[in-house]
C-alpha positions in Angstrom: 47.9 -6.4 103.1 47.9 -9.8 104.9 45.7 -11.7 102.4 47.9 -10.7 99.5 51.0 -11.7 101.5 49.4 -15.1 102.3 48.7 -15.6 98.6 52.3 -14.7 97.7 53.7 -17.0 100.4 51.5 -19.9 99.3 53.1 -19.8 95.8 56.6 -20.2 97.2 56.9 -24.0 97.4 60.6 -24.0 98.6 59.7 -22.3 101.9 60.2 -24.7 104.9 56.5 -24.8 105.9 55.0 -27.8 107.6 52.1 -29.6 105.8 49.6 -28.0 108.2 51.0 -24.5 107.7 51.1 -24.9 104.0 47.4 -26.1 103.9 46.4 -23.2 106.1 48.1 -20.6 103.9 46.6 -22.1 100.8 43.1 -22.1 102.4 43.4 -18.5 103.4 44.6 -17.5 99.9 41.8 -19.4 98.2 39.2 -17.8 100.4 40.6 -14.4 99.8 40.6 -14.9 96.0 37.0 -16.2 96.0 35.8 -13.3 98.2 37.3 -10.8 95.7 35.7 -12.5 92.7 32.3 -12.7 94.4 32.1 -16.5 94.1 32.4 -17.6 97.7 29.3 -19.7 97.5 28.9 -22.3 100.2 27.1 -25.5 99.3 24.9 -26.0 102.4 22.1 -28.0 100.7 23.6 -31.4 101.2 24.7 -31.0 104.9 21.2 -29.7 105.6 19.6 -32.6 103.8 21.8 -35.2 105.5 21.1 -33.7 108.9 17.4 -33.9 108.3 17.5 -37.5 107.0 19.7 -38.7 109.9 17.4 -37.0 112.4 14.3 -38.4 110.9 15.6 -42.0 110.6 16.7 -41.8 114.2 13.1 -40.8 115.2 11.7 -43.8 113.3 14.3 -46.1 114.9 13.6 -44.8 118.4 9.8 -45.3 117.8 10.5 -49.0 117.0 9.2 -48.7 113.5 8.4 -52.1 111.8 9.2 -53.1 108.3 5.7 -52.0 107.3 6.4 -48.5 108.7 9.6 -48.2 106.7 7.7 -49.3 103.6 5.2 -46.5 104.1 8.1 -44.0 104.4 9.4 -45.5 101.1 6.1 -44.9 99.4 6.1 -41.2 100.5 9.7 -40.9 99.3 8.8 -42.3 95.9 5.8 -40.0 95.4 7.8 -36.9 96.6 10.5 -37.8 94.0 8.0 -38.5 91.3 6.4 -35.1 91.9 9.5 -33.5 90.6 9.4 -35.2 87.2 7.5 -32.2 85.6 10.7 -30.2 86.3 12.6 -32.4 83.9 10.1 -31.6 81.0 10.1 -27.9 81.9 13.9 -27.9 81.9 14.1 -29.3 78.3 10.7 -28.5 76.8 11.6 -29.2 73.1 12.9 -32.7 73.8 9.7 -33.6 75.7 7.5 -31.8 73.2 5.8 -29.6 75.9 7.1 -26.2 74.5 3.7 -24.5 74.5 1.9 -21.9 76.6 -0.3 -24.5 78.3 2.6 -26.4 79.8 4.3 -23.2 80.9 1.2 -22.2 82.8 0.6 -25.7 84.1 4.1 -25.9 85.5 3.7 -22.7 87.5 0.4 -24.0 89.0 2.0 -27.4 89.6 5.0 -25.9 91.5 3.0 -23.4 93.5 -0.1 -25.5 94.4 -0.6 -29.0 93.0 2.8 -30.5 94.0 2.5 -29.2 97.5 -1.1 -30.4 97.9 -0.1 -33.9 96.5 2.9 -34.1 98.9 0.8 -33.0 101.9 -2.1 -35.4 101.5 0.2 -38.4 100.5 2.3 -37.8 103.6 -0.7 -37.7 105.9 -2.3 -40.8 104.3 0.7 -43.1 104.4 1.9 -41.9 107.8 -1.4 -42.0 109.6 -1.1 -38.4 110.8 -3.9 -35.8 110.5 -3.8 -32.1 109.7 -5.5 -31.4 113.1 -2.9 -33.5 114.8 -0.1 -31.5 113.2 -1.6 -28.3 114.5 -2.1 -29.7 118.0 1.5 -30.9 118.1 2.8 -27.6 117.0 0.7 -25.7 119.6 1.8 -28.1 122.4 5.5 -28.1 121.5 7.9 -26.9 124.1 9.2 -23.3 123.6 12.7 -24.4 122.6 11.4 -26.9 120.1 9.1 -24.3 118.6 11.9 -21.8 118.5 14.2 -24.2 116.6 11.5 -25.1 114.1 10.5 -21.5 113.5 14.1 -20.6 112.9 14.5 -23.1 110.1 11.1 -22.2 108.6 11.7 -18.5 108.6 15.3 -18.8 107.3 14.2 -21.1 104.6 11.4 -18.8 103.5 13.7 -15.9 103.4 16.0 -17.8 101.1 13.0 -18.7 98.9 11.8 -15.1 98.8 15.3 -13.8 98.0 15.5 -16.2 94.9 12.0 -15.2 93.7 12.8 -11.5 94.2 16.2 -11.8 92.5 15.4 -14.0 89.5 11.7 -13.2 88.9 9.1 -15.6 87.5 11.1 -16.4 84.3 14.2 -17.2 86.2 12.6 -19.4 88.8 10.6 -21.4 86.3 13.4 -22.1 83.9 12.5 -19.3 81.5 15.9 -19.4 79.9 15.1 -22.9 78.6 12.0 -21.4 76.9 13.8 -18.5 75.2 12.5 -16.0 77.8 14.8 -13.1 79.0 16.5 -14.1 82.3 19.4 -11.9 83.6 22.6 -13.6 84.8 22.8 -13.0 88.5 26.2 -13.0 90.4 25.1 -11.2 93.6 23.3 -12.4 96.7 22.0 -14.9 97.5 23.9 -16.8 94.8 27.3 -15.4 95.6 26.9 -16.6 99.2 25.0 -19.9 98.9 24.7 -22.5 96.2 21.2 -23.6 95.3 19.6 -21.1 97.9 16.0 -22.0 96.9 16.5 -25.7 97.4 18.3 -25.1 100.6 15.4 -23.0 101.7 12.9 -25.8 100.9 15.0 -28.3 102.9 15.3 -26.0 105.9 11.5 -25.3 105.9 10.7 -29.1 105.8 13.1 -29.8 108.6 11.7 -27.0 110.6 8.1 -28.2 110.2 9.1 -31.8 111.0 11.1 -30.7 114.1 8.4 -28.3 115.4 5.5 -30.8 115.0 7.2 -33.7 116.7 4.5 -34.8 119.2 5.1 -35.6 122.8 2.3 -38.2 123.1 3.5 -41.8 122.5 0.6 -42.6 120.1 1.6 -40.0 117.6 5.4 -40.5 117.7 5.5 -43.4 115.2 3.3 -41.7 112.6 5.3 -38.6 112.9 8.5 -40.5 112.4 7.2 -42.3 109.3 6.2 -38.9 107.8 9.5 -37.3 108.7 11.6 -40.0 107.0 9.3 -39.9 103.9 9.4 -36.1 103.7 13.1 -35.4 104.4 14.5 -38.3 102.5 12.1 -37.7 99.6 13.3 -34.1 99.5 16.9 -35.3 99.5 16.4 -37.7 96.7 14.4 -35.2 94.6 17.1 -32.5 94.9 19.9 -35.0 93.9 18.5 -35.4 90.4 17.2 -31.8 90.1 20.5 -30.3 91.0 22.3 -32.8 88.8 20.0 -31.9 85.9 20.6 -28.2 86.3 24.3 -28.6 86.4 24.4 -30.9 83.4 25.2 -28.1 80.9 22.5 -29.4 78.6 22.3 -27.3 75.4 19.4 -24.9 75.4 16.9 -25.7 72.6 14.7 -22.6 72.3 11.1 -23.2 71.4 9.7 -21.6 68.3 6.3 -21.2 69.9 7.4 -18.5 72.3 
C-alpha cells in the first residue's frame, strides 16, 4: 500500500528527489512505522506549559505589574516547585531512607490533598486573591471564556482519570520503585501522549486561570500574579519531575515491603 511504498522510496537515496520531497517521504515513513509499533506518542506537555506561561506573563505585563508583583509570583513558583520534592524521595525510597509503610501512605495523602491545599492557599495569599473572588469571576465570565476554560479543565481531568484507571494506585504512586507489582502499559493514553497525567494537570491549571480571569480592573493584577506563579510553577516542577522519571535510575527495592 501507499505507506509501505513511501517507506521503500525513502530508502532509495539515489532517486532525484528535492530536499523538501525527501523530507516529506521520510516523515510519512516514520509516522507509518510508529503507528504500526504503537509508539506514536506526541509530547504535548511542553507546548501546553509554554502556552500557559506566555499567556500568564502577558497578563501580568498588561496589568503593569511592578517588581514587587513579580517577586510575589516568584514566591508562588518556588513553593509550587518545592511541593514536588516529596516525589523525589518517593521515586528513590531506599536512597532517602523512607522505604516504610508510613511514607507510602503519607505520599498518597500529600499528592491527593496536602499538596493541593498548600498550593491553593499560598497562591491566594501571595497574589491577594480570595476564594470567593475566584468563584465570582468564574460565574461572571463571558460564555466564550467559560467554554475555553471548561474545555481545558475537562480534557485535563479526562487525561488524569485515564492514567489512574490504566495504571492503578501502585503505578501512579511509583509502586515499581517500592517493589510493588505494576504492569507495563503500551496502550492508551501512553501510546498517544507522553506524560498524559502531567499534561492533564497543566491543562487543568491553564483552564482554571483562563476561566477565572476577572473583568474588573481591581482584580486583574492579583489574578495575573497568581497565574504567573501557578503556570510557571507548574512548568518548573514538571521539568525536574519528568527529568527524574526519564533518568533510568536503577530500582532499589525496599526490604520492608
